[in-house]
N, C-alpha and C positions, 0 to 999 in steps of 0.2 A: 746393749744387750750381748747378747750369748751372739757368735760368728756363729753361719751354718757351715752342714761339713757340705754343702753344695755350691755352688756358686752358681748363678742367675743362668749361666748357657747350660749349665747340667741340668737346671730344672726344665728351664722351657723344650730340652731333648729329649728329658721324660715326657713332657706335654705332648707333645710334639706322639711319640708313641702312642701316648695314649689314642690321640687322633686315626692314627696308624689304623686303629681298632685291635690294640695287646688292651686285654680288662685290667680292668683296676686293680685286684687282688694280684693278677701275676705282676704284675708293675711295683707294686708293695712289697712283695716278694724276694723280687729279683733285685732290688734297689736300698733292701730294708731300712724303710720308710709305712709310716701306720699310714689307713685312709685317708685319718683327718689332712693329715699333715698333705697328704696327695689334695684334696679337696679343698686348703686354704692358699694352694702354691695354684686351684687352677682359679679361683677365682680373685688372684691377685697377680696371675703372668697368664691369662686366659687369654692366648689370641697376638700373641705378642712376639713381635720375634726380639732377639739379644739386639738390635740398636735399640730398639723401644726401650729394652730392660736397665740396658744404660742411660740413656737420658733420661729415664724414672730415675736412678739411683743417683745421678746427676742433679736433678732438681728438688729431689728429698736433703742432701747433703745439705744446698746450698738455701734450704729453707729453716734447716737447721739450724746452718751457723747466722741465719743472720732471727731468730728464734733469741737465740743466742745473745748476741750483739744488745737488742733491743732490752733481751731481760739483765742484759747489765747496763744497761747505760739506764733503764729504773731502778736501780740497786745503786748505782751512783748517785741520783736525783735525789732517791727517800732516803737514804741511809743518814743521812745527817741530824733527820727527824726523828730516828729510831733510838730507842734504847738501848742498850751495851744486851740485855741477855733476849732482846727481839732482832735485833741482828745475828746475834747466832743461831739461833730459832733456824732464819734462812739458808735452807738448804737449796742444790740448783735444781732439785724438781721442787720445790714451791716459786721459786724464781720463771720457771720453765712453762706451771703449770698459770703464772699470775702473764705474763706475753703470751702464752696461747688467747687463756682472756680478752684479754686488752687488745688487738689484731679487728678491725681498727681501737680506738681506745674507746672505752664504752665513758669513761668519770674522764677529763683535764685535765683537770686541780688534782686530784687521788687517786690513781692508780690502782691503790693499794687499801686495802679493808684494817691494815696491820698498821698503817699509817695515820688513817683518817680515825683509828678507833687511839693509837698515842698521843693525834693533837687535841681531841677533846676532854682526855684523862688530865696534859699539860692546860691546860685553860680551866678546865675546873682545877685545876689546882692551885692555881694562877687568882682564879675567883676567890675558894675559901684562905689564903693567904692576904688579901687586902681585904678579904672581913674582920680579919683577926684584929 
């Protein structure tokens, strides 16, 4: 994610200027931001103090780290069951998406559709080789 030009402290200060009565267009011109950016900030940081924003950032960081740990542990469990070509296609974005979907785990046995498909293909291969 791209780093913002403004810190949370600065964003909250800009929002407080607006609460003091300065029009949005003047604030946007003064600070060099678009009105869409201002309204996005207002929805995210509106009514917050600086300490609240810091707590929010700390919680988001902790949540990101936990999701990463979950995705990595799921990868460790599922990787031996996957073929090499499937392991190559597994990117960090895909692991994050899977971790987001599996909190709480919808399926205990095979949380990844790729693993389920690989196991089905393996079973079909063994069934066809035994019948030969």
